[in-house]
C-alpha positions in Angstrom: 214.7 -37.8 -90.9 211.1 -37.3 -91.9 209.1 -36.2 -94.7 206.2 -34.1 -93.2 203.6 -34.2 -96.2 202.2 -31.2 -95.2 202.4 -27.2 -95.5 201.0 -26.8 -92.2 202.9 -24.7 -89.8 201.2 -25.7 -86.3 201.9 -30.0 -87.6 206.1 -28.5 -88.2 205.7 -26.7 -84.8 204.9 -29.9 -83.2 207.4 -31.7 -84.9 210.5 -29.3 -84.2 209.4 -28.6 -80.3 209.5 -32.8 -80.2 213.2 -32.7 -81.3 211.9 -34.8 -84.6 214.2 -34.0 -87.7 212.3 -33.3 -90.5 211.6 -31.6 -94.0 207.9 -30.3 -94.7 207.0 -31.3 -98.6 203.3 -30.8 -98.9 201.2 -32.1 -101.7 198.2 -30.9 -103.9 195.3 -33.2 -102.6 191.4 -32.4 -103.3 189.9 -33.3 -100.2 186.9 -31.6 -101.1 186.3 -34.3 -103.7 185.9 -36.7 -101.5 182.7 -38.4 -100.9 183.0 -39.2 -97.1 180.8 -37.2 -94.7 181.6 -39.5 -91.4 184.1 -37.5 -89.9 186.8 -40.6 -89.1 186.4 -41.6 -92.9 187.1 -38.7 -93.5 189.8 -37.8 -91.9 191.2 -41.3 -92.9 190.9 -40.9 -97.0 192.4 -37.7 -96.7 194.8 -39.0 -95.0 195.4 -41.6 -97.4 195.1 -39.7 -100.1 197.7 -37.6 -99.2 199.8 -40.3 -98.4 199.6 -42.0 -101.7 199.9 -38.7 -103.8 203.4 -38.2 -102.1 204.6 -41.7 -102.7 203.2 -41.2 -106.2 205.3 -38.1 -106.7 208.1 -38.8 -105.0 208.4 -42.1 -104.1 209.7 -43.5 -100.3 213.4 -42.8 -100.2 212.8 -41.2 -96.8 210.2 -41.8 -94.0 206.7 -40.1 -95.0 204.3 -38.8 -92.6 201.2 -37.5 -93.3 198.2 -36.1 -91.7 194.5 -35.0 -91.9 192.5 -33.5 -89.1 188.7 -32.9 -88.7 186.3 -30.8 -86.3 183.0 -31.7 -85.0 180.1 -30.0 -83.2 176.6 -31.3 -82.7 176.9 -33.6 -85.3 178.6 -31.8 -87.8 181.5 -32.2 -90.3 183.5 -28.8 -90.1 186.4 -28.6 -92.7 188.4 -25.6 -93.3 186.2 -22.6 -93.2 186.9 -21.1 -96.9 185.5 -17.5 -95.7 185.3 -15.2 -92.6 181.3 -15.7 -92.6 181.5 -19.1 -92.5 184.4 -19.5 -89.6 182.1 -17.2 -87.9 179.5 -19.7 -88.4 181.4 -22.8 -87.2 182.9 -20.3 -84.1 179.0 -19.5 -83.1 178.1 -23.5 -83.7 181.2 -24.3 -81.0 180.8 -21.3 -78.4 179.5 -23.2 -75.4 179.5 -26.6 -77.0 181.5 -29.8 -76.9 183.5 -30.0 -79.7 185.7 -33.5 -81.2 188.7 -32.6 -83.2 189.9 -36.1 -85.2 193.4 -36.6 -86.5 194.3 -39.3 -88.6 198.4 -39.2 -89.4 200.1 -42.5 -91.6 203.9 -43.3 -91.0 205.4 -45.1 -93.6 208.9 -46.3 -94.5 209.8 -48.8 -96.8 209.6 -51.6 -94.4 207.1 -50.0 -92.1 203.5 -48.7 -91.8 201.7 -46.8 -88.9 198.5 -45.4 -88.6 196.9 -44.0 -85.9 193.3 -42.1 -85.5 193.2 -39.7 -82.2 190.3 -37.6 -81.0 190.7 -35.2 -78.4 187.2 -33.5 -76.8 187.0 -29.9 -75.2 183.6 -28.3 -74.0 183.9 -24.2 -74.2 182.4 -22.0 -72.6 180.6 -19.4 -74.9 183.1 -17.3 -77.0 183.0 -13.8 -76.6 181.5 -11.5 -79.6 184.1 -9.2 -79.8 187.0 -12.2 -78.9 185.6 -13.9 -82.3 185.6 -10.5 -84.3 189.3 -9.9 -83.6 190.1 -13.6 -84.3 188.1 -13.0 -87.6 190.4 -10.3 -88.3 193.5 -12.0 -87.7 193.3 -14.6 -90.0 194.6 -16.8 -87.7 191.6 -19.0 -88.6 192.7 -19.8 -92.2 193.8 -23.4 -92.7 192.2 -24.8 -89.7 189.8 -27.2 -89.6 186.5 -25.9 -88.1 188.3 -22.4 -87.6 189.4 -23.8 -84.0 192.7 -22.9 -82.6 193.3 -24.6 -79.4 196.7 -23.2 -78.7 195.2 -19.9 -79.6 192.0 -18.3 -79.9 190.3 -21.2 -78.4 192.4 -21.7 -74.8 190.7 -19.4 -72.6 187.5 -20.7 -73.7 188.5 -24.3 -72.8 186.5 -25.6 -69.8 187.4 -29.2 -70.1 189.5 -31.7 -72.1 189.7 -35.0 -72.6 192.5 -36.4 -74.9 195.8 -35.1 -76.2 196.2 -31.0 -77.6 198.4 -32.3 -80.1 196.0 -34.3 -81.7 193.7 -31.1 -81.7 196.5 -29.3 -83.5 196.9 -32.0 -85.9 199.6 -34.5 -85.4 199.3 -36.8 -82.1 202.6 -36.3 -81.0 202.7 -38.4 -77.3 201.5 -41.8 -79.8 203.9 -40.8 -82.8 207.1 -40.8 -80.6 207.1 -43.9 -78.7 206.6 -45.7 -82.1 209.2 -43.5 -84.1 211.6 -44.9 -80.9 211.3 -48.4 -82.1 210.2 -48.2 -85.8 
């Protein structure tokens, strides 16, 4: 049993699909207060903050897994879009471009600590304007770093990918599973 310190339904789905028993218990952590503009630093410190906040509130009776995902395109850090207009601007930047999706995850038990930082790179074809508008109207972009949904909206536009899709979805399951088996 693992505690997923996240409210992300996508992360929960990844754990379910991998057959990992878990309970979801997200924590309030103000990512917007972080001063980091480097995508790697931001993802690391957001993950660390979530993990530490969980431990502060609940302790470590059960192993805990925390994560954060960021998106970069053309040198810009793209966090969660607060409005449809912000999501539209992020999608316009990514359309026809290379996008790097980075996930940091931390797994803690009373005797072990595992931290991973993974990157998956996508090259997208130009997004169709009608498809973008339908995606924005669906609200599926909400809560997604960079408004990216590689398992949904973006999938038909993927020209090339280097890395694991699970990383882009919020947890690098391919790296986490072997660790859990030996932990």
